[in-house]
N, C-alpha and C positions, 0 to 999 in steps of 0.2 A: 820470768825473773832469772832462772838458771841460765837460759840462753844468753841473756845480756851479760851475766857474770862470766860465762865462757868466752864471749866475744871480747870483753874488756881484758880478760887474762891474756888472750892472744895479742892484743894491741900493747898492753903494758909490759909484758914479759917477752919481748922480742928476742932476748938473749937466753931464753929458756929458764933462767933462774936469776935471783938477785940476792946477794949476801950483803948484810949491813951490820954495823956494830950494835950490840944489845947488852943489856944487863944479864946477870946470871938468871937462869930459868925463864928467859924471854925468847921470843922468836927472833932468829937472826938469819934465816934462810927461807926464801919463798921459791917454790919450784912450780913451773907450769904443768898442767895435766898432760899436755902433749909430750913434754920432756920426760916426765915420769913413765909414761907408756912406752916411749921409744927406748929408754934405758932398760926397762924391765924386759922388753922383747929381746934386746941385745944381750942381756944376761941369761937368756934361756927360759924365761917365764912366759906362761900363757895367761892372757888377761881374761878372767871369767866374768868380771862385772865392774861397774863403777858406781860410786855412791856419793852422797853429799850429807854433811852433818846437818842436823836440824836443832833449832832451839825451841823449846816449849815454854811459853810464858804462862803465868798463873791463870790467865783467863782461858787457856786451852788453845790459843792461836799458835800455829806452827810457822816458824821463820827459818830460812836457810842460815846455817851457821857459817863459820869462817874456814871450814876445812872440807876437803874432798878426799876420797879414798879410792883405791883400786884393789880388787880382789884378784890374787894371783895364784897360779899353780906352777910348780917347777916341772918342766918337761923332762 
């Protein structure tokens, strides 16, 4: 499932990011993982790991959430 999400991200975010109008306290910028990693490296950070958010529903089932993250260390 995560593999498909990453593949779709590369197809849908060909420009690396997408900005769109949004209400206050709503998402208005989506950044691809590859763009975030490249930008972090360019700014002098070392990537220590990558993670994905998870949603836990009441029956205990785990689903992928809508956010990804990268763990960085400044060189």
